[in-house]
N, C-alpha and C positions, 0 to 999 in steps of 0.2 A: 636377775637371771644370768647376766654376764659373769658375775663372780662365781656362781654355781657351776657354770660350764667351764670356766677357767680352772677351777679346782677339780672338777669331775673328770675331765678328759685325761689329765696326767695320772690321776688315780686309776682310771680304767686301763691306761697303757701299762701300768705296773701290775695290776691285779689279774688281768686276762691271761697273760702268760703263766702265772702261778697256778691258776685254776686249770689251764690246759695241761700243764705238766702233771699235776695231781690226778687229773682225770685219766691221762695216758697210763700212769702207773697202776691205777686201780683196774683199768681195762686189761693191762698186761697180766696182772695177777689173776684176774677172773678167767681170762682165756687159758692160762696155764692150768689153773685148778679144775676147770670144767672141760679139760681135754676129753675127747671121745673114748680113748683107751686109758685104762688105769696106769699102764706103764708110762704113757706120756704125761699123765698128771703127776706121777711120782718124779719123773725127770724134771718136770716143771717146778716142783717144790725145791729141788736142788738149784735150778737156775734162778729162782726167786731169791733164795738165800744168797747166792753170789751177787746178784744185782743189788739187793738191799744193803749188804755189808759194804759193797763198793760205793754205794751212795753215802754211806757213813764215813767214807774216807779211808777205808781199809783196802789196801792193794790186793786185788784178786788176780791170780794167774789165769791166763787164757791158753788154750790149746794144750791142755794137760789132762791127766786122769782126775777123777773126782777125789781119789785117795791122796794124790799128790797135792791137789788144790787144798784139801782139808788140812794136810800137814802144814801147808804154807800159811793158812789163815788162822789156824787154831790158837796160836799165841796171842792174837789180837782180839779174839772173841771172848765174851763172857758166857759161861754155861748157865742155862736156866736152872733154877733150884732143883727141879725134878726131871729135867730133860737130859737127853743123851748128848755126848760130845759131838762135835762136828765130824770127827773121824767115824763115829758110829753112824751118823746120818749119811755120810758118803758110802759106807759099806752097805747100808740098807737100801740106798738108792740104786747102787750097782746090782744088788740082788733082785730088786724089783724090776729093773730094766732088762737084765740079761738072763735071768733064770727062766726056765720053762714052766714054772709053777703059776697057778692062777693067783692073781692079786685082787683081793676084794676091796670094796669101798672103805671099810673101816681101817685097813692098813694105810691107804692113801690119805685118809683124813688124819690119822695119827702122825704121818710124816709131815703133813702141812702144819699140824698143831705144834710139832717139835721145831720146825723151821721158824714159825712165828714166835715161839717162846725164846729161841736162841737169838733171833734178831731183836726181840724186845729187851732181853737181858743185856745185850750188847749196847743197844740204844740208850738204856737207862744208866749205863755206866759212863756215858759221855756227857760233857757239859751241855747245857741247854742250847747254846748257840749252834753247836754242831748238829744237834737233833733237828733244829729248825732248818738249817741249811740243807740237811740230808732229805728233808721232806720234799724239797723242790729241786734237788740236784738231778742233772740229766746224765750222770756217768754211764749208766747202762744203755741209754738211748744213743748217746754219742758213740759209745763203743760199737753198738750195732750198726750205726751209720758208717763207721770206719770199716767194718768187716764187709758190708755191702759194697762200698766203694772199691775195696781191694778185689773183691770177686768180680765186679763189673770190669775193672781194668784188666784183670787177668783173662777174662772172657774175650775182651776186645783184641788182646794180643794173640790169642790162639787162632 
């Protein structure tokens, strides 16, 4: 029994954080995809793209327009066989978010499918070790924590 506990506890210490990170990422994607308004779900698809490619180790700009961000990350992304370029995804997201037209569920589903295909193609072009690390990387979560900290500090100063 002592040997089992001796090996089991360190294994739990290693595995629990990995399971928590993977769970947080799945919950984040689900929350974005199931947003109450289709415009928010479309914007969530773009945010998910940026977070996932950031987790793959690709530098993603912050505090810029979608089109400028697309231009910055496009050279580092693989394009899915039948999917649109990241520039087209940025333009479609802007149209979905800022136009006055009605956005139906099929358009949102298509955007999400294109994002997943683009991330998948980019992921498959990377070495296996980078794909494994990306699955458990906290780049987006730590970026979010940094932004919250900056906002909290600026609110305290005001």
